[in-house]
Structure formats: structure tokens, C-alpha cells
C-alpha positions as CSV (number, residue, x, y, z in Angstrom):
1,M,16.0,-24.0,-7.7
2,S,18.9,-21.6,-8.4
3,A,21.3,-19.8,-6.3
4,A,23.5,-16.7,-6.6
5,R,26.1,-14.9,-4.4
6,F,26.2,-11.1,-4.5
7,V,29.0,-8.9,-3.2
8,V,27.8,-5.3,-2.7
9,S,30.2,-2.4,-2.4
10,G,29.6,1.2,-1.3
11,K,28.0,2.6,1.8
12,V,26.4,-0.7,2.8
13,Q,27.3,-1.2,6.4
14,G,25.6,0.7,9.3
15,V,22.6,1.6,7.1
16,F,20.4,-1.4,7.9
17,F,21.4,-3.0,4.6
18,R,21.3,-6.6,5.9
19,A,18.0,-6.2,7.6
20,A,16.4,-4.6,4.6
21,T,17.9,-7.3,2.3
22,R,16.4,-10.0,4.5
23,E,13.0,-8.3,4.4
24,Q,13.1,-8.2,0.6
25,A,14.4,-11.8,0.3
26,L,11.6,-13.1,2.5
27,K,9.0,-11.2,0.5
28,L,10.4,-12.9,-2.6
29,G,10.4,-16.4,-1.0
30,L,14.2,-16.7,-1.0
31,R,16.5,-18.6,1.3
32,G,20.1,-17.6,2.2
33,Y,21.9,-14.9,4.1
34,A,23.3,-11.4,4.2
35,K,26.5,-10.7,6.1
36,N,29.0,-8.0,6.6
37,L,32.5,-8.6,5.3
38,A,35.6,-7.3,7.1
39,D,36.4,-5.0,4.1
40,G,33.2,-3.0,4.4
41,R,31.2,-4.9,1.7
42,V,28.1,-7.0,2.2
43,E,27.8,-10.6,0.9
44,V,24.4,-11.9,0.0
45,L,23.6,-15.5,-0.9
46,A,20.1,-16.1,-2.3
47,A,18.5,-19.4,-3.4
48,G,15.1,-20.0,-4.9
49,D,13.2,-19.1,-8.1
50,D,15.2,-17.5,-10.9
51,A,12.8,-14.6,-11.2
52,A,12.9,-13.9,-7.5
53,I,16.7,-13.9,-7.5
54,D,16.7,-11.5,-10.4
55,A,14.3,-9.3,-8.5
56,L,16.5,-9.3,-5.4
57,A,19.5,-8.4,-7.7
58,A,17.6,-5.4,-9.0
59,W,16.8,-4.3,-5.5
60,L,20.4,-4.8,-4.4
61,R,21.6,-2.3,-7.0
62,E,19.7,0.4,-5.1
63,G,19.6,-1.0,-1.5
64,P,17.7,0.7,1.3
65,P,17.3,4.5,1.5
66,R,20.4,5.3,3.5
67,A,22.7,3.0,1.5
68,R,24.8,3.9,-1.5
69,V,25.6,1.0,-3.8
70,D,28.8,1.6,-5.9
71,E,29.1,-1.9,-7.3
72,L,27.2,-5.2,-7.4
73,E,29.0,-8.4,-8.3
74,R,27.1,-11.5,-9.0
75,L,28.8,-14.9,-8.6
76,P,27.5,-18.5,-8.9
77,A,26.5,-20.4,-5.8
78,R,25.0,-23.7,-4.8
79,D,21.5,-24.1,-3.6
80,E,22.6,-26.2,-0.6
81,E,24.6,-23.3,0.7
82,A,21.5,-21.3,1.5
83,G,20.0,-23.1,4.4
84,K,16.2,-23.2,5.2
85,D,15.5,-19.5,5.8
86,F,17.0,-16.1,5.0
87,I,19.2,-14.9,7.9
88,T,21.5,-12.0,8.7
89,A,24.9,-13.0,10.0
């Protein structure tokens, strides 16, 4: 199992970004979370299969229809940070 942390910048709060991310992550069989950050960005932690994490990363570059992603940063993470499900915080 692998894990990655993503920080998404742009118009990503107030556009159902976290809920849509959770939906995509669950379809891909991933664990982790999506949460709003105080500075207007969204942090996503995903753990699971490498190909599934890469697929989520590709989706995060676009986001849901009302979002505008300006930047996607990918950082290392530990699998044990992800928990047992994918949640929004």
C-alpha cells in the first residue's frame, strides 16, 4: 500500500470539492480524507493501490464541475495516516 498527500489550490471551497473527492476515492477503493484548509486550499490524503492514487491525482487536477484547480501539489504520506475509510473533515 502507498499513500500521498495532495494540496489543491484554486476555487476549491464551496463547490462540493471534498464530497466529490470522497466519491472518487471510494470508487477507486482508497482510504483517507479531504479537508478544507484555513487558507482556502483543500488537503487530500489518499492511501491504497498506486494506480488508484495516480487516478485520483489525475481527477484532482480537474476537480468537480464548479471547481477551478490552479495548482496541485503532491507530497509523501504514510499509509497509517489514512484511517479505515475515506472521510471529509
